[in-house]
N, C-alpha and C positions, 0 to 999 in steps of 0.2 A: 396361462400360456397361449391361449387362443385370442387374447385381446392385446395384441402387440401395440405398444405406444401408449396405452391407457394407464393412468395412475389414479390412486385414491389415497386420501389421508387416513391415518389411524393413530391411536394413542398407545404408547408402550408404557407398561408399568415399570417404575423404577426399582432399585434394589431394596431388598428387605432390610430394615434397620433393627428390628427386634422381633423375637418370637418367644413367648413364655406361657406358663400356666398359672392361673390364679384360682383360688377356691371361691365358691359362690355360697352365700348364706342368706336365706330368705329372699332369694332373687337379686341380691345386691353384691357387687364385687368392685374392686378397684385395683389398678396396676400402676406402678411407678418404675421408670427406667430412665437411663441417661441417653440422650440422643448422641450418636457418634459424631465426632468432629468432621468425618468425611462426607457429610451431606452437602448438597448444593447450598452455598451461602445465600443465594437469592431466595426470597420467600416464594413458596410454591404449594400447589395442592398436594395433599397427602391422603392416603387411603388406609383405613383400619379395617381388618377383617376379624370377625369374632365367630367362634363356634363353641357351643355349650353342650355338655353331655350330662345325662343322668348318671347315677352312681355306677351302674353296671355297663354303661356306654351302649345300651340298647336303643336309646332315643337321643337324637341330636337336633339342634336348630342353630341357625346362624344368619349372618348378614354382613354387609359392608357399608361403610360410610366414607364419603370424601368431603365432608363439610368442615374441614379445618385445614390450616396451613402450617408448614414448618419451614425453617430457614434461619439464616443469621448465625451468630456465634455469641456465646456468653463470655464476656471479657472479665467477669468477676469470679470465675471459677478458680479455686485454689490450684496452684501449680502442682503437677504430679509427674514424676519421671520413672515410676516403677511399673513394669509390665505385669501381666497376669500370671498367677500360679498355674502351671500346667502339669497334669499327671496323665500318662499314656499307658494303656494296657492292651493286651491282645486276648480276646475271648472272655475274660472275666478279670475282676480286680485283684485276684490272687496272683496274677502274672508278675514275674520278676524278670528284669532285663537279662537276656541270655538264655531264657527258657526255650523249650522246644514246642513247636506248633505244627499244624498240618497246612496244606497248600492254600486253604481259603479261610484264614482267620478273620475275626471281626475286630476292627480297631475301636477302642473305647477311649475317649478323651474327656477328662474332667477339667473345667476351667473356673478360676475364681479371681475376681478383681473388684475392689470397692466401687469402681466406677462402671462396672459392666464390661461386656465383651463386644468388640467391634465386629459386626456382621454386615456392614453396609457395603463392603467390597470396594473401598477406595483403592486407587492405584498402589499396588504393593502392600496392601493392608488386609489381605484375606487371611482367614484361617486355612493353613495349608499343611499337607503331609508330603514328605519327600522320601521316596523309597530308594535306598542304595545311592544316595547323592545325585540322583537323576533329576536335577532342578528343572530341566526342560519339559518334564512330564509330571509335574507336581499335581497332587489332588487338591482341589478347592473344596473346602468343607463347610463354608458358611451356611448353606441351606440345611445342613444336618444338625446344626446346633440349636438347642432349646434351653432357655433359662429354667432354673429350678422353680418349683411352685412357690409363688408368693415371695420370690427373692431374685431380683434381676442381677445381683452381683455374682452369682455362680450358676453353673449349668453343665451340660454334658452333651456329647454327640456319639453316635455309633456309625461306623462306615465299613462296609464289607470289602475286604481285599481278596481278589479272585486269582486262582491258579498261579500262585507263586512258584518259582522254581525251587527244587530241592537244594538245600545248602544254607549258608550263612547269609543273613540280611541285616541291614540297618534301616531305621525309620526315624525321621525327624519331624516333629510337629512344631509349628510356629503360630502364634496368635497375638493379637493386639487388643489393648483396652480401648475404650471410647475416646481417650485422650491421645491415641496413637502411640502408646508406649508398647514395644514388643517384648516378647520372651519366647524362648524355644527350649525344647527338651528332646533328647534322642534316646532310643532304645535299640537293642540288638536282639536277634532271635535266630533260631535254627528251624528250617522247614524240613520236615521228615516226609518220606514217601508214604502216601496214603492210598495206594491202589487197592489194598486189601483193608477191610474193616478191622478196626482194633478197639478193644475195650481197655481203656486206660485205668479206670478205677471204678469200684462199686462199693456203696455202703447202703445200709438200710436203717430206717428210723421209724419208730423207736426200736431199740435193741438193747435190752430185752423187750419183748412185745407181749401184749395181752390179746387184744381184739383184732388189730390190723397193723401191718408194717408196710412202708413204702420204700421201694428200691430206687436209688439215684445212680445213674450210670454216666460216666464221662467217656466219650468215644470220638472218632475222627471222621464221621460222615454226616455233617450238617446238611439241612435242606434236602433230605432224602427220605423216602418211604422205607422203613425198616421193618423186619419181622423179628419179634422178640418171643423167646420161649423161656419159661421159668419152671424148674423142677425142684421139688422139696423131698428130701430123703430123711429117714431116721439114721441114727449113728451106725446101724448095721446094714445100711445101703438099701433099705426097703423104701420104694417110692410111694409117698402118701398123697401127692397132689402134683398136678402140672397144669400149665396154662399157656396158650399161644395168642398173640394179638399183633396186629399191624399198628405201627406208630409212625407218625410223621415228625421227624426231628428238625425243628427250626434252627437249633443251635447245636452245640457240642455236648449238651446234657439232656438226658431223658429222666423224667420223674413221674411217668404215667403207669408204672408197674407196681402191683401190690399183692399182698397175700393176707387173708382174713383168719389165718390159723385153723382153717377147716381142712378136713381130709376129703377124699373122693365121696365119702358117704354124706358129707355135709355136716358132720359132727366135729366139734372142736378137738384138736389133737391133744394128747397128754402133755403135761408140763415136761420140759427138758430141752436138750440141745438138738437142733436139727441142722442138716446141711442143705445148702441150696446151690443150684447151678443155673446160671443165666446164659443163654445163647442168643447172640445178636447176628442177624443175617442181612446183608445188603441186597436189596432187590435189583440194584443196577449191576453190580459186579458179581453177585451170587457168592461172594466171599463170606466167611463166617468166623466168629471168635467166641470164646467161652470164658466165664469167670465163675469161681466157686468161693463160697464163704459159709459162715456159721450164723444161725439164729437161735436165740434163747427164748423159749415160750414160758411165760409165768402163769 
């Protein structure tokens, strides 16, 4: 701003044409994919960026190279006029069009095409999502898509939808294959009021249990620090154990709560049927909800 009239040259990286995962065996890997039709037809410099991780992703290394070119068009490719298979869900793949969700669901899209998915961003050829037919404010999803491991023909993306209004909504997803054949799919859903925390469903596994069982909760407060309380009772309402812990929920499911079948004394409880109550508290709204069920101890 303080150098009026001065200019300087710079290089801008082009659009990403592929992102995928491949397995590494003894330090060796290979990757195959189809270059999208939307690239610049003139030969030009291209960049590849690689990042490798160990099994638990505690160590990584990577680098880039620009020592190759891409461009032109393959005139011998067999004709293809079929767009990709698209499946769209909200929050998880058990979603069915017409289901109820809360105000900030996560869009999940699975894509499949024998020629791969176009993420190069040619004019009108983006992966897009349109909420309530508002085409002027569509979501461009190219950067969120990753091909499946060792398979460029399929892949998936996740995209957060934030602060949707309560009521009925529609969502359309459109994608193109690398030959520029399109396809689209639409889903509908209801957004419920989620000012107060709500537990939708709880199950524990295994049940019957022996040494340990884990509780899985579905709720409506993702990306929030929650307080969870677990109470275990005998059939005659005598409390034998309880536990409190803070949990950060990145999504709509919690699976960090467990019981090892021990009582307050640290001894394993007798075989039989026990009752549990789980209380979930929002640290933001201070609202609370409870759920109760049965556990069989063998």
